[in-house]
C-alpha positions in Angstrom: 21.7 -9.6 -15.6 23.4 -7.0 -17.3 27.2 -6.8 -16.4 28.7 -3.1 -16.2 32.0 -2.0 -17.1 31.8 1.2 -14.6 28.9 1.9 -12.4 28.5 5.6 -10.6 26.6 5.7 -7.4 26.0 9.0 -5.8 24.7 9.2 -2.1 26.6 5.7 -1.7 27.9 6.0 1.8 24.5 4.7 3.3 21.1 3.4 2.8 19.9 2.8 -0.9 23.3 4.1 -2.1 25.3 1.4 -0.2 22.8 -1.1 -0.7 23.2 -0.4 -4.8 26.9 -0.7 -4.2 26.6 -4.0 -2.6 24.3 -5.2 -5.3 26.1 -4.3 -8.1 29.7 -5.4 -6.6 29.4 -8.8 -8.7 28.2 -6.9 -11.7 30.8 -4.3 -12.5 34.6 -4.0 -12.9 35.0 -0.6 -11.7 32.5 0.8 -8.9 32.8 4.7 -8.2 31.1 5.8 -4.8 30.6 9.3 -4.0 29.3 10.8 -0.7 30.1 13.4 2.0 31.1 11.0 4.7 34.4 9.7 3.6 34.5 7.3 6.8 31.3 5.5 5.7 32.5 5.4 2.3 35.9 3.8 2.9 34.3 1.1 5.0 31.6 0.1 2.6 34.4 0.0 -0.1 37.1 -2.3 1.7 33.9 -4.9 2.7 33.2 -5.0 -1.3 37.0 -5.3 -2.0 37.0 -8.4 0.2 33.9 -10.0 -0.6 34.7 -9.4 -4.6 38.7 -9.3 -5.1 38.2 -8.9 -8.5 36.4 -5.9 -8.4 38.2 -2.1 -8.4 36.2 0.2 -5.9 37.3 4.0 -6.3 35.7 6.6 -3.5 35.1 10.0 -3.9 34.2 11.9 -0.6 32.5 15.2 -2.4 29.6 17.3 -2.5 28.0 16.9 -5.5 26.1 20.1 -5.4 29.7 21.6 -5.7 30.7 21.8 -9.6 34.4 21.4 -8.8 33.8 17.9 -6.8 31.7 17.0 -9.7 34.4 17.2 -11.9 36.4 15.3 -9.3 34.0 12.5 -9.4 33.9 12.3 -13.2 37.8 12.2 -12.8 37.8 9.3 -10.8 35.9 7.1 -13.5 39.4 7.4 -15.8 38.9 6.5 -19.2 36.5 4.3 -17.9 33.4 6.3 -18.7 30.4 5.0 -16.6 27.7 2.8 -18.3 25.7 3.0 -15.1 24.7 6.1 -13.2 22.6 5.8 -10.1 21.5 9.1 -9.2 20.6 8.3 -5.8 21.8 11.5 -3.6 18.7 13.5 -1.9 17.7 14.8 1.2 14.1 15.7 2.6 13.0 18.6 4.8 9.6 17.3 7.0 7.7 20.2 8.6 5.2 23.4 7.8 6.7 25.5 5.2 6.5 28.7 6.8 8.7 27.3 9.6 11.2 25.8 7.5 14.8 27.5 7.4 15.4 28.5 4.0 19.3 27.4 4.2 17.7 23.7 4.5 15.3 24.0 1.9 18.0 25.9 -0.8 20.4 22.7 0.2 17.6 20.4 -0.9 17.0 22.0 -4.0 20.3 22.1 -4.8 20.8 18.4 -4.2 17.5 17.0 -5.4 17.4 19.2 -8.5 20.4 20.6 -9.4 23.1 18.4 -8.6 20.7 15.3 -10.3 20.4 17.1 -13.3 24.0 18.4 -13.5 25.2 14.7 -13.1 22.8 13.5 -15.7 24.3 16.3 -18.2 27.7 15.4 -17.3 27.6 11.6 -17.6 24.4 11.6 -20.7 27.6 12.5 -23.3 30.0 10.3 -22.0 27.6 7.4 -22.2 26.7 8.5 -26.1 30.4 8.4 -27.2 31.0 5.2 -25.5 28.1 3.2 -27.0 25.1 3.5 -24.2 24.3 3.1 -20.5 21.7 3.2 -18.0 20.5 5.8 -15.8 18.5 5.2 -12.5 17.2 8.4 -11.0 15.8 7.8 -7.7 12.4 9.9 -7.3 9.7 8.9 -4.7 6.3 8.1 -4.3 6.1 11.2 -3.2 6.5 12.6 -6.7 2.7 11.8 -7.6 1.4 13.6 -4.7 1.1 17.2 -3.2 2.3 16.7 0.5 1.6 19.3 3.0 4.7 19.4 5.5 6.9 17.7 2.5 5.6 20.0 0.2 9.2 21.2 -1.2 10.3 18.0 -1.1 7.5 16.0 -3.0 8.0 18.6 -5.7 11.4 18.1 -6.3 11.0 14.7 -6.5 7.9 15.3 -9.0 11.1 17.0 -11.2 12.8 14.1 -11.0 10.4 11.8 -12.4 9.3 14.4 -15.0 12.5 15.0 -16.2 13.4 11.0 -16.5 10.6 10.6 -18.4 11.8 13.0 -21.1 15.2 12.1 -20.7 14.5 8.5 -21.6 12.5 9.9 -24.7 15.6 11.9 -25.7 18.2 9.4 -25.1 16.7 6.3 -26.2 18.1 6.8 -29.7 21.7 6.6 -28.0 21.1 3.3 -26.4 20.6 4.7 -23.0 17.7 3.8 -20.7 16.5 5.7 -18.0 14.3 4.8 -15.2 12.9 6.6 -12.5 12.8 4.9 -8.9 10.0 5.8 -6.7 10.0 4.1 -3.4 7.7 4.7 -0.6 9.1 4.7 3.1 12.5 3.0 3.4 14.4 2.3 6.5 17.2 4.3 5.8 18.8 7.7 7.6 16.3 9.9 5.4 13.6 10.3 8.4 16.5 11.7 10.6 17.9 14.0 8.1 14.1 15.1 6.9 13.0 15.8 10.5 13.7 19.2 12.9 14.7 19.8 15.9 16.3 16.4 16.4 13.0 14.3 16.3 13.4 10.8 15.2 12.1 9.2 12.4 9.3 7.6 13.9 7.8 11.2 14.8 7.0 11.1 10.4 3.3 10.1 10.1 4.2 7.0 8.2 2.8 3.5 9.1 5.4 0.6 9.5 3.2 -1.5 6.9 4.3 0.8 4.1 7.9 0.3 4.5 9.9 -1.7 1.9 13.0 -2.9 2.7 16.0 -1.5 1.1 17.5 -4.8 -0.7 13.8 -4.9 -2.5 13.7 -1.4 -3.4 17.4 -1.9 -5.1 16.8 -5.2 -6.7 13.5 -4.2 -8.3 15.3 -0.9 -9.6 18.1 -3.2 -11.4 15.3 -5.7 -12.6 13.7 -2.5 -13.8 16.1 -0.7 -15.7 17.2 -4.4 -17.4 13.5 -4.4 -18.3 13.6 -0.8 -19.6 10.7 0.1 -17.3 10.0 4.2 -17.0 9.1 3.7 -13.4 9.9 1.6 -10.8 7.7 1.4 -7.5 8.8 -1.2 -5.5 7.1 -3.6 -3.1 3.5 -4.8 -3.8 1.9 -2.0 -1.8 3.8 0.6 -2.9 3.0 -0.3 -6.6 -0.9 -0.8 -5.8 -0.7 2.9 -4.0 0.8 4.2 -7.3 -1.5 2.7 -9.8 -5.0 4.0 -7.6 -3.1 7.3 -7.4 -2.9 7.5 -11.2 -6.6 6.8 -11.4 -7.7 9.3 -9.1 -8.8 12.6 -9.9 -6.9 16.2 -8.7 -9.7 17.1 -6.9 -10.0 13.7 -4.7 -6.2 13.9 -4.0 -6.4 17.2 -2.8 -9.6 16.3 -0.3 -6.9 13.3 0.5 -4.0 15.3 1.5 -6.1 18.1 3.4 -7.2 15.1 5.5 -3.8 13.4 6.0 -2.4 13.1 9.3 0.0 16.0 10.2 2.6 17.2 13.2 
């Protein structure tokens, strides 16, 4: 397993971000964790320090859509430029496009697309200057599909996957590996944020059999970047679904999405 000087994880306060922190804690000298919820960040950091006394953990309560906050996050890395960036921060919105609040759609576009791109743009030159590194860009199985009621979310993840593919080609000569992580449903706080009007995760049209636990998603992601895989679809069922989708013509995908259960 590769060890890292400095791993920077966005959206680290819970869900996949927190699981990345736990699994990387024994493989890093410095772990920089950022998210908006400071209390959860500090609680996670305290647990990591207790379990790994030699690990340095720095937390930065920040909004990565804010350019000034992004500069604070990079400054927290100090002279130790990140040699692993996990671009995990993201959000969803579930429901009819015409009934969506523009403020939420705009926030999602800024976080899932703009902030992820900006973090990559800020960190990549530092990686190049220090001899290389790895990037894990958290996309989604949804990136392969035009999904009614998840129209904007799925489109943002299609951007992440496409961007990651191009970026890995550009950065390969500099010793930087880029992997797009494309999970299916995972039990995190995603559903509660994506749902509208106080609805819960169970109201989203997903079946329990399709869920993959966060520890599996993260371990397969870390294995994937070490093997220099362009995309990781964690879990056998999700990997099989991705393989099937890659073979289907767009006309059949349209038909399937048209008959998909909605609200």
